[in-house]
N, C-alpha and C positions, 0 to 999 in steps of 0.2 A: 219186923224192923220198921221204925218210923223214919221216913225220909224227911230231909229238910224241905225239899220241893218235889212235888209230883205233878206232872203235866200230862194229861191224857187226851188225845185226839183234839187238841186245841186249834181253832182256826180264828182268823181275824180278818174281817172285810172292811174296806173303806169304800162305801157305796158299791160299785160293781167290781172293785179291784180286790183280789185276795192277797193280803199281805203275809198271812201265815196259813199253811194248809195241813191240817190234821197232824200236828206235831205232838210227839209223846216222848217223855224222858223222865228220869228221876235223878235227883242230886242228893248225895249223902251229906251228913253233918261233918264239919271239920275239914272239908277239902276246898282247894282253890281250883276253880274251873275257868278255862279260857274259852270264850265264845267268839268264834271267828266267822267271818262272812264278808263278801264284797259289799260295796255301797249298794243300798237298796235291797239287800238279801232278806231283811226282816229282823235283824238283831235288836234294834232299838224298839221295834214294835213288840217283840217278845218280852224284853225287859220292862217295858211300860206296863204290860199285863201283870208281871210279877210284882211290880211296885204299886199296882192298883190305880194307875193313872187313867186307865180305861178298862172296860170289861170285854172279855173275849166274845166272839160271835157264836162259837160253839165249843164243846168240850169242857173239861173240868181242870181247875188248878187248886192244889192244896199246898199250903205253906205251914209246916209244923203240924200237919193234920187237918187244918181248917181252911175254908175258902177265904181268900184275902180281901176280895172286893167289898168296900164299905164295911170292913171289919176292923175297928180301931185297935182291938186287942192284938190282932195279928200284925197290923201295919206299924205299931210301935216297935216291933222287932225286925223291921225291914228298913234299910237306908239305901237310897238310890242317888248316886252321885253322877251327874251328867253335865255336859256343857250347856250353859244358858247365858242369856244376855243380862248383865248386871249393871248396865249403864244408868239405871234409875235407882239402884240400891244404895240408899243413904245410911243404912245401918253400919256401925263400926264393926271391926273384926271381933272385938270382945263381946259385943252385943249378939253377933251371930253364934258365937260359942255358947253363950248363956242361954240363947233360945234353944239350941240343940240339946243342952243339958236338961232343960225344962221338959222336953217332950221325948227324950230318949232315955229309958230307964237304966240302960247299961252304960251311959256316957260317963267317961272318966276325964274330969277337968284337968287333973294333974298331968295325965298323959297328953291331953290337948295342948297344954302349955309347953310341954317338952317339944312337941312337934312345931309349935309356933316359933320356938327358939331355933330349932333345927332348920326350919324354912326361912328364918329371919323375917317374920311377918310383923308389921306394925299394929299393935293391938288397938290403938286409938285412931286409926285411919279408916275412913269410909270405904266400903267395898268397891263402890264405883270409881274410886280414885286409885285403886290398886292396879298394877300392871296385869296383863293377861296371865302371866306365869304365877303371880302372887295370888290371883283369884283361884286358879287351879289348885295351888298349894293349900289355900284356905279350905276349900271344899273337900279335898283329900284328907285334910286334918279332921274335919267333921266326920267323914266316912270312917276313918280308922278309929277315932276316939269314941264314936258311938258304940262300937263293939256289938253291933246288932247280930243276932243269930243268922240273918241273911243280909249280907253286905254286897252291894252291886256298884261297880265302877264302869260306866259307859264312856269310853274314850276320855277318862278323867285327867289324863296327863296333858291334854292340849294346852299349849302355851308354855309348858315347863321346858327349861333347857335341860341338857343331858345330865349335869350334876344334880339338879333338883329331882329329876326322874329317878336317879340312883338312890337318893335319900328315900323317896317313896317306896321303891322296891325293897330296900333294906328294912324299913320300918314295917312294911306289910308282912314280910316273912317272919321277922322277930316277934311281932305282936300276935301273929297267927299261931306261932309256936306256943306262946304263953297263954293266949286266950282264943282257942280254936272256935271258928264259926264257918259257915258256908259262904265263900266269896266267889262272885262271878265277875270276871274282867273281860269286857269287850274291847278289842284293840285291833289296830292295823299295824302296830309295831311288833309283829310276830317274832322276828328274829331277835329283838331286844328283850322280849318278855317271856319267851317260851319256857325258860327254866323255872318260872314261877308256878306253872300249871301242874296240878296232879292229874287232871283229865281235860280233854279238849272236846268241845262240841262245834261242829261246822254246819252252818246254815247256808243254803243256796236256793235262791228264788223262792223263798217262803217255806222251804222244806228242810227238815233236819236230815242231813245226809250221813252223818256218823256221830257217835259218841264213843270215845275210847280213852284209855289211860295214855298219858303223853308218851311214855317210854315205849309202850306197845305199838302205838300209832307210828312213831318214827321208825321202829324196827320193821314195819311192814312196807316201807318204801325203800327202793334201791335203784341205783343206776347201773345199767349194763353197757359197757363200752368195749368195742373191738371192731374187727372187720365186719362189714355190713352183712355178709352172708352168714357168718357164724352167729352174729347177734340176732338176726331174723329167725334162725333155726332155734336158738335157745329160748327166745321169748314167745315162741308159738304156744298159744293156749294160756298165756299169762295176761293179766290186765295191764294194758299199756296206757299210761297217762300222757306221755309226750315222747317224741322222737326227733332227733336232729342228726343230720349227716353232712360231713365235709369230706369230699373225695370218697375214699373207700372206708372211711372210719365213721362208725355210727354209734350214737348214744341214745339209749332208750330208758325212760323212767317207768318203772313198773310199780304196781301196788299189790302187795301180797307177800306173805312170809316165804322166804326161800328155805328149803330143807338143807340139811348138811350135805346130802347127796347132790342136790342141785348146785350148791356152792362148789363142791369138788369138781363137778362136771364143767362149770364155768372156768375154773382154774386150768383144767386139762385142755380146754379149747383156747386158752390164752386170753380169756375175757376178763376184764376188770369189773369187779362188783364194788360199787361205791355206796356210801350212805347219802341220804337226802335229808335236808333240814325240814323242820316243821313248816317253815314259811314256804319253801319250794313245794312241799307236798300239798299244802293248802292251795297254792296257786294252781297247781295242776289238777287237783280234785274239783276245783270250782271253775276251771277254764271252759270256754265255749266249746261245745261239742263233746265234753267229757260225760 
């Protein structure tokens, strides 16, 4: 099987600081991946390596089977959309689209124009004169219309209001269905975007702590609520991510699939087994001391 992305034992150092530490994973073709991590965890550092903005300190990276760094044949198949300062960008919206069409072999101008209409972007206005939300919508348009085999959005929604973000999510899912590619989305809006992800990767302090299918990951988290003594007995030996107590009532967040027998046992003891959202699971998995 040829993976869209193969990362093996990759590290990245900034002088004496290790931004990434021996990270390994593979990404399949045609899936949407959510990349989660707290500020400074190493998300953008990792994505900048995949986009060939810099070279890794150690390890290997393969995109569609080839090393991407300084490889123009590979990099024409990668688009990296991220927040940047456009205060000096005098090019007009239509010029930016034509530039992308020139250098992206899969770019579809008809689709780009549909997105421009949906986002209500002014074609003949300079980028620097667009609002922050309009700039975000423009670059999201370029990312979607490029239809690159590897498409990366790093906090690309910044500046968009909620209705504009909804247009982005809808278009992303629809175009992915019609033109499958590997998409990576780095975001802090986990609760708003979790339904987009086929798989989730979580980075913490420069290390990849897990890669899991979204539905499987969520099913492995649960809350156990009841009297403190009964909860403590039940969660003994389980991985506890967080616990809270008010009076004699205790709530513990656990990570690990519960068997049918364990769920029946919890019910018999009068304990409530609840689901946990991806956002809460992410918070607890990357919390201090976890």
